[in-house]
C-alpha positions as CSV (number, residue, x, y, z in Angstrom):
1,M,27.6,33.9,-2.8
2,L,25.7,33.0,0.7
3,F,22.7,31.3,-0.9
4,I,25.3,29.5,-2.9
5,V,27.2,28.4,-0.2
6,I,24.2,27.4,1.8
7,Y,22.9,25.5,-1.2
8,G,25.9,23.5,-1.3
9,I,26.3,22.7,2.3
10,N,22.6,21.5,1.7
11,F,23.2,19.5,-1.2
12,A,26.2,17.7,0.5
13,R,24.3,17.2,3.6
14,N,21.7,15.3,1.6
15,K,23.7,13.4,-0.5
16,Y,26.1,12.5,3.0
17,Y,22.4,11.8,4.8
18,L,19.8,10.8,2.4
19,G,22.2,9.2,-0.7
20,F,20.8,11.8,-3.1
21,Y,21.4,15.1,-3.7
22,W,17.9,16.3,-4.9
23,S,14.9,14.8,-3.5
24,R,12.0,14.9,-6.4
25,E,9.4,13.8,-3.3
26,I,9.9,17.0,-1.4
27,S,10.9,19.6,-4.0
28,I,9.0,22.5,-5.3
29,F,10.2,22.7,-8.3
30,Y,8.3,19.4,-9.8
31,K,4.5,18.8,-10.5
32,E,3.3,16.5,-8.9
33,A,0.5,15.3,-11.6
34,D,3.4,14.1,-13.9
35,N,6.5,14.6,-12.1
36,S,8.0,17.5,-14.8
37,I,9.9,20.5,-14.4
38,D,7.3,23.4,-12.9
39,W,8.9,26.4,-14.9
40,T,6.6,29.0,-13.6
41,V,8.0,28.3,-9.8
42,V,12.0,28.7,-11.8
43,L,11.1,31.9,-12.8
44,G,9.5,33.0,-9.8
45,V,12.8,32.3,-8.0
46,V,15.1,33.4,-10.7
47,L,12.7,36.8,-10.7
48,M,12.5,37.1,-6.8
49,S,16.7,36.6,-6.9
50,A,16.8,39.4,-9.0
51,C,14.8,41.8,-7.3
52,K,16.7,41.1,-4.4
53,L,19.9,42.0,-6.1
54,G,18.4,44.8,-7.4
55,G,17.6,45.7,-4.1
56,F,20.6,45.1,-2.4
57,C,22.2,47.1,-5.3
58,L,20.0,50.8,-4.6
59,V,20.9,50.0,-0.6
60,V,24.1,49.9,-1.9
61,I,24.0,53.0,-4.2
62,T,22.1,55.2,-1.6
63,F,24.8,54.5,1.1
64,H,27.7,55.7,-1.4
65,F,25.6,59.2,-2.2
66,A,24.6,59.7,1.8
67,N,28.5,59.3,2.2
68,A,29.2,61.7,-0.4
69,A,26.6,64.2,0.6
70,G,28.3,63.8,4.2
71,M,25.7,62.1,5.8
72,N,25.9,60.4,9.4
73,L,25.3,56.6,7.7
74,G,23.3,56.2,10.9
75,I,20.4,58.1,9.6
76,I,20.0,55.7,6.3
77,T,19.4,52.9,8.6
78,V,17.3,54.2,10.7
79,I,15.0,55.8,7.4
80,F,15.0,52.1,6.7
81,N,14.2,51.1,9.5
82,F,10.4,52.7,9.1
83,C,9.4,51.0,5.8
84,C,7.9,48.8,8.4
85,I,4.8,51.0,8.8
86,T,4.8,51.7,5.0
87,D,4.6,48.2,4.1
88,S,2.0,47.2,6.9
89,I,-0.2,50.1,5.3
90,V,0.0,48.7,1.9
91,F,-0.3,44.9,2.8
92,Y,-3.2,46.1,4.9
93,F,-5.4,47.8,2.0
94,V,-4.0,45.8,-0.8
95,F,-3.8,42.1,0.7
96,N,-6.2,42.6,3.7
97,E,-3.6,41.4,6.1
98,K,-3.0,42.4,9.7
99,L,0.0,42.5,11.7
100,S,0.0,39.8,14.5
101,K,1.0,40.9,18.4
102,A,4.1,39.8,18.1
103,Q,5.1,41.3,14.7
104,L,3.4,44.9,16.1
105,V,5.5,44.2,19.3
106,G,8.7,43.7,17.0
107,S,8.1,46.9,15.1
108,L,7.4,48.8,17.8
109,V,10.5,47.9,19.6
110,M,12.6,48.2,16.3
111,L,10.9,51.9,15.9
112,T,12.0,52.7,19.3
113,G,15.4,51.4,18.7
114,A,15.6,53.8,15.3
115,V,14.5,56.7,17.5
116,F,17.2,56.1,20.1
117,I,19.5,56.0,17.7
118,A,18.7,59.0,15.5
């Protein structure tokens, strides 16, 4: 719902300032060669949104079961914070990506805060 509101505001702002709702020149949804809709990008956006919705539902279910088990819900948040470690390891070996200094410092600060909360 939040993204719908944000995109609605962007559409209204574009119409007010630029005179159109959607610009084909700067849109990622149109092919530059023939100005037709690029359905692979549309499919990617739909699948990404579905995955995010599914992930959000799994987080809600996790909190539900933790509450039913009588766990402190703050512990679940701390466990979720440790995902940056596994993500960093997977992306290093699979995609050969390395953390920048700012990302490393941010992860360490977040993990330090998670340890203090625990």
